[in-house]
C-alpha positions in Angstrom: -20.6 -9.1 -44.4 -22.2 -12.5 -44.5 -25.2 -13.8 -42.6 -23.0 -14.6 -39.6 -21.7 -11.0 -39.4 -18.3 -11.9 -40.8 -16.4 -10.6 -43.8 -17.6 -12.8 -46.7 -15.0 -15.3 -48.0 -15.2 -13.8 -51.5 -14.0 -10.5 -50.1 -10.8 -12.2 -48.8 -9.9 -12.9 -52.4 -10.3 -9.2 -53.2 -8.1 -8.2 -50.3 -5.5 -10.8 -51.5 -5.7 -9.5 -55.0 -5.0 -5.9 -53.9 -2.1 -7.0 -51.8 -0.6 -9.1 -54.7 -0.8 -6.1 -57.0 0.9 -3.9 -54.4 3.6 -6.5 -53.9 4.2 -6.6 -57.7 4.5 -2.8 -57.8 7.1 -3.1 -55.0 9.0 -5.5 -57.1 9.1 -3.1 -60.0 6.2 -4.3 -62.0 4.4 -1.0 -62.7 0.7 -1.6 -63.2 0.5 1.2 -65.7 3.4 -0.3 -67.7 1.9 -3.8 -67.6 -1.4 -2.4 -69.0 0.5 -0.5 -71.7 2.4 -3.6 -72.7 -0.8 -5.7 -72.4 0.8 -8.2 -70.0 -0.2 -9.1 -66.5 -0.6 -11.9 -63.9 -3.4 -14.5 -64.3 -4.5 -16.7 -61.4 -5.3 -20.2 -62.6 -5.6 -21.9 -59.2 -6.4 -20.6 -55.7 -6.0 -22.4 -52.4 -7.4 -20.6 -49.3 -7.4 -21.9 -45.8 -9.7 -19.9 -43.5 -8.8 -20.2 -39.8 -10.5 -17.3 -37.9 -13.3 -14.8 -38.8 -12.9 -11.2 -39.6 -15.7 -8.9 -38.4 -16.5 -5.2 -38.5 -14.5 -3.1 -37.6 -11.4 -5.4 -37.8 -8.5 -4.4 -40.0 -6.1 -6.9 -41.6 -2.6 -6.9 -42.9 -1.4 -9.2 -45.6 2.1 -10.6 -46.1 3.0 -11.6 -49.7 5.9 -13.6 -51.1 6.7 -15.4 -54.3 8.2 -18.8 -55.0 8.4 -21.9 -57.1 9.0 -19.8 -60.1 9.7 -21.0 -63.6 10.0 -18.9 -66.8 6.3 -17.8 -66.8 4.7 -19.5 -63.8 4.9 -19.4 -60.1 3.2 -19.3 -56.8 2.1 -16.4 -54.6 2.0 -17.1 -50.9 -0.1 -14.9 -48.7 -1.0 -14.7 -45.1 -3.8 -12.4 -43.8 -3.5 -11.4 -40.1 -6.0 -9.6 -37.9 -4.4 -6.4 -36.7 -6.1 -6.3 -33.3 -4.5 -9.5 -32.0 -2.1 -10.6 -34.8 -4.1 -13.8 -35.4 -3.7 -15.5 -38.7 -7.2 -15.5 -40.2 -6.4 -16.9 -43.7 -3.5 -18.5 -45.6 -3.5 -18.6 -49.4 -1.5 -20.0 -52.2 -2.2 -18.6 -55.7 -0.9 -20.4 -58.7 -0.3 -17.8 -61.4 1.4 -17.0 -64.6 2.3 -13.8 -66.4 0.3 -13.5 -69.7 0.8 -11.5 -72.9 -2.8 -10.6 -73.7 -1.9 -9.4 -77.2 -0.1 -12.6 -78.2 -2.4 -14.8 -76.1 0.5 -16.7 -74.6 2.5 -16.8 -71.4 5.0 -14.0 -70.9 8.5 -14.7 -69.6 9.4 -13.4 -66.2 12.6 -11.5 -65.8 15.5 -13.7 -64.7 16.3 -11.3 -61.8 12.9 -11.8 -60.3 13.1 -15.6 -60.6 16.6 -15.6 -59.0 15.4 -13.3 -56.1 12.4 -15.4 -55.1 13.6 -19.0 -55.8 
């Protein structure tokens, strides 16, 4: 909580990160497999637009979609809603790429994933 009694804006990014990883799991990107292959998503730009506060004991739901994908880069679009009234509390766009940490270079996204979300 921040000094105003709201969830701190930095916590929103943690919530969005957790939702992104769940969304990737749902798309077949196993976190364990990515770790084993030493690949994973990297955020290089974050745009967040806060519209309403979240206070204790509010719960939120996050919708996640992917778009504007190229071979290694893309955007993740996320909307956080307060469960009590369905109000949108924050919208976010995360610019990301998949990265091969062993080779220290971008990793190519599967064509099927690009085709599905473009």
